[in-house]
C-alpha positions in Angstrom: 6.6 -30.6 -10.5 5.6 -30.9 -6.9 7.4 -27.7 -6.0 5.8 -25.9 -8.9 2.4 -27.1 -7.7 3.0 -25.9 -4.2 4.2 -22.5 -5.4 1.5 -21.9 -8.1 -1.4 -23.5 -6.1 -1.9 -26.2 -8.7 -3.5 -28.7 -6.4 -6.0 -28.5 -3.6 -3.4 -29.5 -1.0 -1.0 -26.9 -2.5 -3.7 -24.1 -2.2 -4.4 -25.1 1.4 -0.7 -25.0 2.2 -0.4 -21.7 0.4 -3.1 -20.1 2.5 -1.6 -21.4 5.7 1.8 -20.0 4.7 0.2 -16.7 3.9 -1.6 -16.6 7.2 1.6 -17.4 9.1 3.5 -14.7 7.2 0.8 -12.2 7.9 0.8 -13.1 11.6 4.6 -12.7 12.0 4.6 -9.4 10.0 1.8 -8.1 12.3 3.9 -9.1 15.4 6.9 -7.4 14.0 4.9 -4.2 13.5 3.5 -4.5 17.0 7.0 -4.8 18.4 8.2 -1.8 16.4 5.3 0.5 17.1 3.3 -1.0 20.0 5.3 0.9 22.7 4.7 4.3 21.0 1.0 3.6 20.6 0.6 2.4 24.2 2.3 5.6 25.4 -0.3 7.6 23.4 2.0 8.9 20.7 0.7 9.7 17.2 2.5 8.0 14.4 1.2 10.6 11.9 2.2 13.8 13.6 4.8 12.6 16.1 7.8 12.9 13.7 6.7 15.4 11.1 9.7 16.5 9.0 7.7 18.0 6.1 5.0 20.4 7.1 3.4 20.0 3.7 1.7 16.9 4.9 -0.1 18.8 7.7 -0.8 22.1 5.9 -1.5 20.6 2.5 -2.5 17.0 2.4 -4.4 17.1 5.7 -6.5 20.1 4.6 -7.2 18.3 1.3 -8.3 15.2 3.2 -10.6 17.1 5.4 -12.2 18.9 2.4 -12.6 15.6 0.4 -14.3 13.9 3.4 -16.6 16.9 3.9 -17.7 16.8 0.3 -18.3 13.1 0.2 -20.3 13.2 3.4 -22.4 16.0 1.9 -23.1 13.8 -1.1 -21.0 15.6 -3.6 -17.9 14.8 -5.6 -15.0 17.1 -4.5 -14.7 18.7 -7.9 -13.7 22.2 -6.9 -11.9 23.5 -3.8 -12.8 27.1 -3.1 -10.4 27.3 -0.2 -7.1 27.3 -2.1 -6.3 30.7 -3.7 -9.3 31.8 -5.7 -10.4 28.2 -6.1 -8.7 25.3 -7.8 -9.7 21.9 -9.3 -9.7 19.3 -6.5 -10.8 16.0 -8.1 -8.5 16.8 -11.1 -5.5 17.2 -8.8 -3.9 13.8 -8.7 -2.3 14.4 -5.3 -5.6 14.7 -3.5 -6.1 11.0 -4.1 -9.9 10.9 -3.3 -10.4 7.4 -4.7 -7.3 5.7 -3.3 -8.8 2.6 -1.7 -7.2 3.1 1.8 -8.3 6.8 1.8 -11.9 5.6 1.6 -11.5 4.4 5.1 -10.6 7.9 6.2 -13.6 9.3 4.5 -15.8 6.8 6.3 -14.5 6.9 9.8 -12.7 10.2 10.1 -9.1 11.1 9.8 -7.7 11.1 13.3 -9.6 8.0 14.4 -8.0 5.7 11.7 -4.9 7.5 10.4 -2.3 5.6 12.5 -3.9 2.3 11.7 -3.8 3.2 8.0 -0.1 4.0 8.2 0.6 0.7 9.8 -1.6 -1.0 7.2 0.5 0.5 4.5 3.7 -0.9 6.1 2.0 -4.3 6.5 1.0 -4.4 2.8 4.6 -3.5 1.9 5.9 -6.4 4.0 3.3 -8.9 2.9 3.6 -8.3 -0.8 7.4 -8.4 -0.5 7.1 -11.8 1.1 4.6 -13.0 -1.5 6.8 -11.8 -4.4 9.9 -13.4 -2.9 8.1 -16.7 -2.1 6.1 -17.1 -5.3 8.0 -15.2 -8.0 11.6 -15.7 -6.8 11.1 -19.1 -5.3 12.7 -18.1 -1.9 12.2 -20.2 1.2 9.4 -19.1 3.5 11.8 -17.6 6.0 14.0 -15.9 3.4 11.0 -14.3 1.9 9.7 -13.3 5.3 13.1 -11.7 6.2 12.9 -9.7 3.0 9.3 -8.6 3.9 10.3 -7.5 7.4 13.4 -5.7 6.1 11.5 -3.7 3.5 8.5 -3.1 5.8 10.7 -1.7 8.6 13.3 -0.1 6.3 14.7 3.3 7.2 13.0 5.0 4.3 9.5 3.7 5.0 9.7 4.2 8.7 11.2 7.7 8.5 8.5 8.9 6.1 5.7 6.8 7.5 3.4 9.8 7.5 4.1 10.9 3.9 1.5 10.4 1.2 3.9 9.2 -1.5 4.1 5.9 0.5 0.6 5.3 -0.9 2.4 4.2 -4.0 5.8 3.1 -2.9 4.5 0.5 -0.4 2.6 -1.2 -3.2 5.5 -1.7 -5.6 6.0 -5.3 -4.4 2.3 -5.9 -5.1 2.7 -4.8 -8.7 5.8 -6.8 -9.2 3.9 -9.9 -8.0 1.0 -9.1 -10.3 3.4 -8.7 -13.3 5.0 -12.0 -12.5 1.5 -13.7 -12.5 0.7 -12.0 -15.8 4.0 -13.1 -17.4 3.8 -16.7 -16.1 0.1 -17.4 -16.7 -1.4 -14.5 -18.8 -5.0 -15.4 -18.3 -7.8 -12.8 -18.4 -7.9 -12.7 -14.6 -4.2 -11.8 -14.4 -4.6 -9.1 -17.1 -7.5 -7.6 -15.0 -5.5 -7.8 -11.8 -2.4 -6.2 -13.3 -4.5 -3.4 -14.7 -6.2 -2.9 -11.4 -2.8 -2.8 -9.7 -1.7 0.0 -12.1 -4.9 1.8 -11.4 -4.4 1.7 -7.7 -0.8 3.1 -8.2 -2.3 6.0 -10.1 -5.0 6.6 -7.5 -2.3 6.8 -4.8 -1.8 10.4 -5.8 1.9 10.8 -6.5 2.9 11.1 -10.2 6.7 10.8 -9.6 6.3 7.7 -7.4 3.8 6.3 -9.8 6.2 6.8 -12.8 8.9 4.9 -11.0 6.6 2.1 -10.0 5.3 1.8 -13.5 8.9 1.8 -14.9 10.1 -0.9 -12.5 7.0 -3.1 -12.9 7.2 -3.0 -16.7 10.9 -3.5 -16.8 10.5 -6.6 -14.6 7.8 -7.9 -16.9 10.0 -7.5 -19.9 
């Protein structure tokens, strides 16, 4: 009973302990990211363009990002892109991801001023939600869940493709697994809304293939 209260936040003390745990996990994950990428940033290297292996990201997604931002700043929805071929739908192209929450930061502050910070934020969210899923849903110890979070956050796949847009979706898979666990365990209206919002964010991430796999994994875990 006491352990369940601590995990689920069933008491005031449990909630306070949970917030302190989350804060400590976030701090350690941030330090791990700093150790991994701090030297490169201090040396003035770009995380986005420093290790480009797929030029699609520079010649495709970057151009789309610039067009989206220009349209939003002009007070227009980016419905139509006249610069591709003889013009193509832009907002209807899932991969442009104009409403992905993290992309809104790029539209507000400019691509190059925030892009590396956003890439690190994606990795951080991957690590934090892996910790949260392991700690709350799987009942792992704090350090075991944190080890899982760091291992996923700094895994070869995520760090090799740190600049790629499909990580918009893939870094949030642990978040959706956690939300599906909450929905299965409690099933209140708030959890229904949160799970639905999580699925919406995965769709807005802009990659149909990654979104399909994320949906499949989350629903399979729920079932």
